[in-house]
Every structure is written in structure tokens, then in C-alpha cells.
C-alpha positions as CSV (number, residue, x, y, z in Angstrom):
1,M,158.8,92.9,44.9
2,S,157.2,95.2,47.4
3,H,154.4,93.6,49.4
4,E,152.6,97.0,49.1
5,E,151.5,95.9,45.7
6,V,147.9,94.7,45.8
7,I,146.1,92.2,43.6
8,L,142.4,91.4,43.9
9,V,141.3,87.8,42.8
10,T,137.7,87.2,42.6
11,G,136.7,83.4,42.9
12,S,139.8,83.1,45.0
13,S,138.4,79.8,46.8
14,G,138.1,77.8,43.6
15,L,140.6,75.4,42.1
16,I,142.2,78.0,39.9
17,G,141.7,81.0,42.2
18,N,143.2,79.2,45.3
19,A,146.3,78.2,43.2
20,V,146.7,81.7,41.7
21,A,146.3,83.4,45.0
22,A,148.8,81.2,46.6
23,R,151.4,81.8,44.0
24,L,151.1,85.6,44.0
25,A,151.0,85.9,47.8
26,S,154.7,85.5,47.9
27,S,155.3,88.7,45.9
28,Y,152.2,90.8,46.5
29,K,149.3,91.4,49.0
30,V,146.5,89.5,47.6
31,V,142.9,90.1,48.6
32,G,140.4,87.4,47.7
33,F,136.7,87.9,46.9
34,D,134.6,84.7,47.2
35,R,131.3,83.7,48.4
36,T,132.9,80.8,50.3
37,P,136.0,80.9,52.5
38,P,139.3,79.3,51.2
39,S,140.0,75.8,51.9
40,R,143.5,76.8,53.1
41,A,144.7,80.1,54.5
42,H,147.7,81.5,52.7
43,S,150.2,84.2,54.1
44,H,149.4,87.5,52.8
45,V,146.0,86.4,51.4
46,Y,143.2,88.6,52.7
47,P,139.8,86.6,52.3
48,A,136.7,88.5,52.1
49,P,133.1,87.0,51.6
50,V,131.7,88.6,48.7
51,D,128.8,87.7,46.4
52,L,129.3,89.5,43.1
53,T,125.5,89.4,42.5
54,S,124.9,91.5,45.5
55,E,125.5,95.4,45.5
56,E,125.4,95.3,49.3
57,D,128.2,92.9,49.4
58,L,130.3,94.7,47.0
59,S,129.9,98.0,48.9
60,R,131.0,96.5,52.0
61,A,134.0,94.7,50.4
62,F,135.2,97.7,48.6
63,K,135.0,99.8,51.6
64,T,137.0,97.3,53.5
65,L,139.4,97.1,50.5
66,L,140.0,100.8,50.4
67,D,140.2,101.2,54.1
68,T,142.9,98.4,54.5
69,H,144.8,98.6,51.3
70,G,144.1,102.0,49.7
71,N,142.8,102.7,46.3
72,R,145.8,101.4,44.2
73,L,145.6,97.9,42.6
74,T,148.4,96.3,40.7
75,S,146.0,93.9,39.0
76,V,142.5,92.4,39.3
77,I,142.2,88.7,38.5
78,H,138.5,88.0,37.7
79,L,137.8,84.3,38.0
80,A,134.4,84.4,39.6
81,A,131.7,83.1,37.1
82,Y,129.0,80.4,37.0
83,F,129.3,77.1,35.4
84,D,127.6,73.8,35.4
85,F,127.2,70.7,33.3
86,S,123.4,70.4,33.6
87,G,122.5,72.2,30.2
88,E,119.7,73.8,32.0
89,P,119.1,77.7,31.7
90,N,120.3,79.4,34.8
91,K,120.1,83.1,35.5
92,L,123.4,83.1,37.2
93,Y,125.2,83.0,33.8
94,D,123.7,86.6,33.5
95,T,123.6,87.8,37.0
96,L,127.0,86.6,38.0
97,T,129.2,86.1,35.0
98,V,127.9,89.0,33.0
99,E,126.4,91.6,35.3
100,G,128.7,90.6,38.0
101,T,131.6,91.7,35.7
102,R,129.9,94.9,35.0
103,R,129.4,95.7,38.7
104,L,133.0,94.8,39.5
105,L,134.3,97.2,36.8
106,Q,132.1,100.0,37.8
107,R,133.4,99.6,41.5
108,L,136.9,99.6,39.9
109,A,136.5,102.7,37.8
110,P,137.3,105.5,40.6
111,L,140.4,103.5,41.7
112,S,143.9,103.3,40.3
113,V,144.0,99.9,38.6
114,E,147.1,99.0,36.4
115,Q,145.4,95.8,34.9
116,F,142.2,93.8,34.8
117,I,142.6,90.0,33.7
118,F,139.5,88.0,32.8
119,S,139.3,84.2,32.8
120,S,137.6,83.4,29.7
121,T,137.5,80.0,27.7
122,M,138.8,78.8,24.3
123,L,135.1,77.7,23.9
124,V,134.1,81.2,22.8
125,H,135.7,80.3,19.4
126,A,134.1,78.2,16.7
127,P,135.7,74.7,16.8
128,C,138.1,73.8,14.0
129,L,139.1,70.7,11.9
130,P,142.0,68.4,12.8
131,G,145.2,70.0,11.3
132,Q,143.9,73.5,11.9
133,F,144.7,75.8,14.8
134,L,142.7,78.6,16.4
135,T,144.1,82.0,17.0
136,E,142.7,84.9,18.8
137,E,141.4,86.3,15.6
138,S,139.4,83.0,14.8
139,P,135.6,83.5,14.5
140,L,133.6,83.6,17.8
141,D,130.9,81.0,18.0
142,P,129.9,80.1,21.6
143,R,127.7,77.1,21.4
144,W,126.1,76.8,24.7
145,D,125.3,79.0,27.8
146,Y,128.8,78.9,29.6
147,P,131.0,80.2,26.7
148,I,128.0,82.6,25.7
149,S,128.2,84.1,29.0
150,K,132.0,84.6,28.6
151,V,131.6,86.4,25.2
152,K,129.0,88.7,26.9
153,A,131.3,89.4,29.7
154,E,134.2,90.1,27.3
155,Q,131.9,92.6,25.6
156,V,131.2,94.2,29.0
157,I,134.8,94.5,29.6
158,H,135.3,96.3,26.4
159,S,132.6,98.8,27.1
160,E,133.1,99.3,30.8
161,R,136.9,99.1,31.2
162,G,137.5,102.7,30.7
163,S,141.3,103.5,31.0
164,I,141.9,100.2,32.7
165,P,144.1,97.9,30.5
166,A,142.3,94.6,30.1
167,V,143.4,91.0,29.1
168,S,141.1,88.1,28.4
169,L,142.8,84.7,28.8
170,R,140.9,82.2,26.7
171,I,141.8,79.0,28.5
172,G,141.7,75.4,27.6
173,G,140.4,72.6,29.9
174,V,142.2,72.6,33.1
175,Y,143.8,69.6,34.7
176,T,146.1,68.5,37.7
177,D,148.3,65.6,38.4
178,R,145.3,64.0,40.1
179,C,142.9,65.0,37.2
180,N,140.5,67.3,38.8
181,C,138.8,67.8,35.5
182,L,135.3,66.3,35.4
183,P,135.0,65.2,31.9
184,L,138.4,63.5,31.9
185,A,137.6,62.0,35.3
186,H,134.2,60.5,33.9
187,Q,136.1,59.2,30.7
188,I,138.6,57.4,33.1
189,R,135.7,56.1,35.2
190,R,134.0,54.6,32.4
191,I,137.1,52.6,31.4
192,Y,138.0,51.7,34.9
193,E,134.6,50.2,35.4
194,R,134.3,48.8,32.0
195,W,131.1,50.5,31.1
196,L,129.6,49.4,27.7
197,T,129.5,53.3,26.9
198,S,133.2,53.5,27.3
199,R,133.6,51.7,23.9
200,V,131.5,54.2,21.8
201,F,131.8,57.8,20.9
202,P,129.2,60.1,19.0
203,G,131.6,61.5,16.6
204,P,135.1,61.2,14.9
205,I,137.4,59.7,17.5
206,S,140.3,61.7,15.7
207,H,139.0,64.9,17.3
208,G,140.2,66.2,20.5
209,Q,140.4,69.4,22.7
210,A,143.3,71.5,24.2
211,F,144.1,71.2,27.8
212,V,146.4,73.1,30.2
213,H,148.0,71.9,33.4
214,L,146.9,74.1,36.5
215,D,150.7,74.9,37.2
216,D,151.1,76.1,33.6
217,L,147.8,78.2,34.0
218,V,149.0,79.8,37.1
219,D,152.4,80.7,35.3
220,A,150.2,82.4,32.6
221,F,148.4,84.5,35.1
222,V,151.7,85.5,36.9
223,A,153.3,86.3,33.6
224,T,150.3,88.5,32.5
225,V,150.7,90.5,35.8
226,E,154.4,90.7,35.4
227,R,154.3,92.0,31.8
228,R,151.3,94.2,32.4
229,K,153.2,97.5,31.4
230,S,154.2,96.0,28.0
231,L,150.8,94.5,27.1
232,P,148.4,96.2,24.6
233,P,145.5,98.1,26.3
234,E,143.0,95.5,25.5
235,C,143.8,92.0,24.1
236,A,142.8,88.3,24.2
237,I,145.4,85.5,24.7
238,L,144.9,81.8,24.2
239,I,146.2,79.5,26.9
240,G,146.6,75.9,26.3
241,E,148.8,73.0,25.1
242,P,149.4,73.2,21.3
243,E,149.0,69.4,21.0
244,P,145.4,68.2,21.6
245,L,145.2,64.5,22.3
246,T,142.4,62.9,20.4
247,Y,139.6,61.1,22.0
248,D,141.0,57.8,20.6
249,E,144.4,58.4,22.0
250,L,143.0,59.2,25.6
251,Q,140.8,56.0,25.2
252,H,143.8,53.9,24.5
253,Q,146.2,55.6,27.1
254,F,143.6,55.1,30.0
255,A,143.0,51.4,29.1
256,R,146.6,50.6,28.8
257,L,147.3,52.4,32.1
258,I,144.4,51.0,33.9
259,H,143.9,47.4,32.5
260,N,147.1,47.0,30.5
261,E,145.1,46.3,27.3
262,D,144.1,48.0,24.1
263,W,140.7,49.7,23.9
264,E,138.7,50.0,20.7
265,T,136.2,52.8,20.4
266,T,133.5,52.8,17.8
267,Q,131.9,55.8,16.3
268,I,128.2,55.8,16.7
269,P,125.4,58.2,15.3
270,K,124.7,61.3,17.6
271,A,120.9,60.4,17.5
272,V,121.7,57.0,18.9
273,A,123.9,58.5,21.6
274,K,121.2,61.2,22.4
275,A,118.6,58.6,22.7
276,G,120.7,56.6,25.2
277,A,121.6,59.6,27.2
278,W,117.9,60.6,27.3
279,V,117.0,57.3,28.7
280,Q,119.7,57.2,31.2
281,N,118.7,60.7,32.4
282,T,115.0,60.1,32.4
283,I,115.1,56.6,34.1
284,P,118.3,57.1,36.1
285,I,119.5,54.0,38.2
286,G,121.7,55.1,41.1
287,E,123.6,58.4,40.8
288,E,122.7,61.1,38.3
289,P,124.4,60.4,34.9
290,F,127.1,62.8,33.9
291,I,126.5,62.7,30.2
292,K,123.4,64.8,29.3
293,P,121.6,64.7,25.9
294,W,122.9,68.3,25.2
295,M,126.4,67.4,25.4
296,I,126.2,65.1,22.5
297,D,126.1,67.8,19.8
298,Y,129.3,69.2,21.1
299,S,131.2,66.1,22.0
300,D,133.4,66.0,19.0
301,D,134.2,69.7,18.8
302,H,137.9,69.9,17.9
303,Y,139.9,72.7,19.6
304,A,143.7,73.0,18.8
305,L,145.4,76.3,19.9
306,D,148.0,78.4,18.2
307,I,149.8,80.0,21.2
308,T,152.0,82.2,19.4
309,Q,150.5,85.3,21.1
310,A,151.0,83.7,24.5
311,Q,154.6,83.1,23.6
312,R,155.1,86.6,22.2
313,L,153.3,88.7,24.8
314,L,153.8,86.6,27.9
315,G,156.8,84.6,27.2
316,W,154.7,81.6,28.2
317,T,154.9,78.0,26.9
318,P,153.5,75.1,28.8
319,Q,155.9,73.0,30.9
320,H,153.6,70.2,31.3
321,S,151.7,68.0,28.9
322,L,148.4,66.1,29.2
323,R,150.2,63.0,27.6
324,T,153.0,62.8,30.2
325,T,150.6,63.6,33.0
326,L,148.1,60.8,32.4
327,P,150.1,58.1,34.3
328,K,150.1,60.3,37.3
329,M,146.4,60.6,37.2
330,I,145.9,56.9,37.0
331,A,148.4,56.3,39.6
332,A,146.6,58.6,41.9
333,L,143.4,56.6,41.2
334,Q,144.9,53.2,41.7
335,T,146.8,54.3,45.0
336,D,143.5,55.3,46.6
337,P,140.5,54.8,44.5
338,E,138.0,55.7,47.3
339,N,139.7,59.1,47.9
340,W,140.0,59.7,44.1
341,Y,136.3,59.0,43.5
342,R,135.3,61.2,46.4
343,E,137.6,64.0,45.1
344,H,135.8,63.8,41.8
345,H,132.3,63.5,43.3
346,L,131.8,60.0,42.0
347,D,130.0,57.2,43.6
348,S,132.6,55.2,45.5
349,E,130.3,52.3,45.9
350,A,131.0,51.5,42.1
351,I,134.7,51.0,42.5
352,P,135.6,47.6,41.2
353,D,136.7,45.0,43.7
354,S,139.6,43.9,41.7
355,L,141.5,44.7,38.5
356,P,144.1,42.8,36.6
357,A,147.6,43.4,37.6
């Protein structure tokens, strides 16, 4: 593969962006747009400080891109977006995720761009019931600000892409061998520290959500680039493992791996869970609680993915599974709890002094 082929990655310093840029850099020239510099420099990755909410930043970055690499781009992988777990309204959902996508496409319009890949989420879809599987044609029903902003951005892509072929990858929850997934990390922590709240759940414990290992997700992005000439002009593709582990299964697996014991989880009414979350957030003791009252309504949403489209269009099937990766996550925690807590932004002072062998 010629190194003259150029790929632009926005959000290139994030967990996903850094991994995608590193993988692609062995075969392409990769230009990375991000507000912050990458934690590690990779050969053939050209970082550029860019805030997609700033027209001035975009003008400067695109001038540098054109002067240095020309006006032909093999692919644009658009990962930059706003996300948080606070549940509070934030204008960045609009100015970055939605309008940032619009500004980016408008800057790309005069160039020769073979492909635009958008990082979306499975959460744009309405949840399904156990035994059912979502497809790309399943109804859209984003239920909070993050997936709402992704749906709006997909609509912007449809209206602004012009002749640029576009793919929206609707991705499940991303994890690594060390975890690096905040909802899972907090679930592990509650069991590790034996919190009372680790034994209750505000919904059917038979529900679960699809996840995807970071390495498999990177494979999906690479396959999307490599198959760009055979893909439809505009399409969406679900990316995730076809077997969602239920909340109950996760609870039992974590407890066996950490404490070598069973862990019974009781379903409680959402009103009770909301009241408890409200009290914890209103009168916090120590660090700010992760669970917010708004999360309770969506905690038992079930997402299982039919990945037929990914297999057919990309030749992609996940090579990892959350089930077989859980022991690696817990081993990483047990080997160096302090570093694992720090990596997941948890209070290391809460680490238990001792655990049963």
C-alpha cells in the first residue's frame, strides 16, 4: 500500500482514535485532528491541534493539510464528539458533535475524498427485548443527549456529504483487556469493595447490552477503509458482539473472579433506585457518585445486535468476546489495584486492604 494515501482521523488522541491511527499508520499517511496532542507519537501520524467548534482552527488545519498532503483523501474517520455521564445539558453536543460534523463536511466538499466514516452508536436505536436482535433498519429512538446528538449528526451527513460516500458505524460499548469502559469499571468496583448497591439492580437482571473489544473495533474501521470501493454510497453498519452478557451474568462472573463466590442480585423498583441515587448525589460523601438519577430509566435497556451487515459488507466478525476477556480485566485489577483505579479515574483510597484468596 502506498504511503501517499492519506487518511484524516478526528478525535485522534482518544482511546479509539489513538488505536485507529496507530493501526492505519503502517499503511497510510495519517493526519490526526484533535484538541489535545496524542499520548504517544506514531510513525507516519501527523498530529494537528484542531477544535472542530472553531472556524479559525479548521481554516488553519485544512490549509496545513492541503499544503502538506494535497487535496486527495483516501478516507476521513470522524471520531470527535462530545460525551459525558453527567446527564446535564451541554451545548457541546450541538456545537461539536452536530455542527462540528457539518463544518468538517463543508471543508471537505472541495477536496477529493473517497470515503467519510462516522463513529455513531447502537444507542441511536430503540432497545429491544431479550431474544430479539437489532438491525440497521430497526427503529431509531435515541433516549438521551449523547445518542440524540449522534442521530442529528447522521442527518447532517446525509444532507451535507454531497458526492462523498459515507458510512456510519453504530458501535456497541467499547472495552479493552484492562477494561477502559467506565460503566463496567464501576460495576467491578462495586463488587470489589462489596458495596450494598452492588447487590441490587433497577430492572430485569436478564437484560444486557452489546460490547466490542477495541482491537475488533479497530479491525472494523480498517475493513471499512479497505472495502470503501465496494460499499454503498451511504449506509449504516452495526458493530458489536452478537452475544450480550446479561447484567446477572456479569455480576456472577465478576464476583467469582474477584471473591471466588456467588453474587445474588435483587431487582428493585426504579423509583427506589432513583431516590437512592438522588440522595447520594445531593449529599455526596467523598468522591462524586458515578450513578446519576437519570441513568436509572435506561439501566435495563437491552441491546443485542444482528451483525449480518458487518459480516456481508466488511467481512468483519469479532475475534474477542467480553465473556473471555473478563478474567483479563480482573487480573489487571488484582495485579496492580492502585494503577487500575487511577486509570479508571476511581478513588484509590477506597481500595480494600485485603481480599480472600
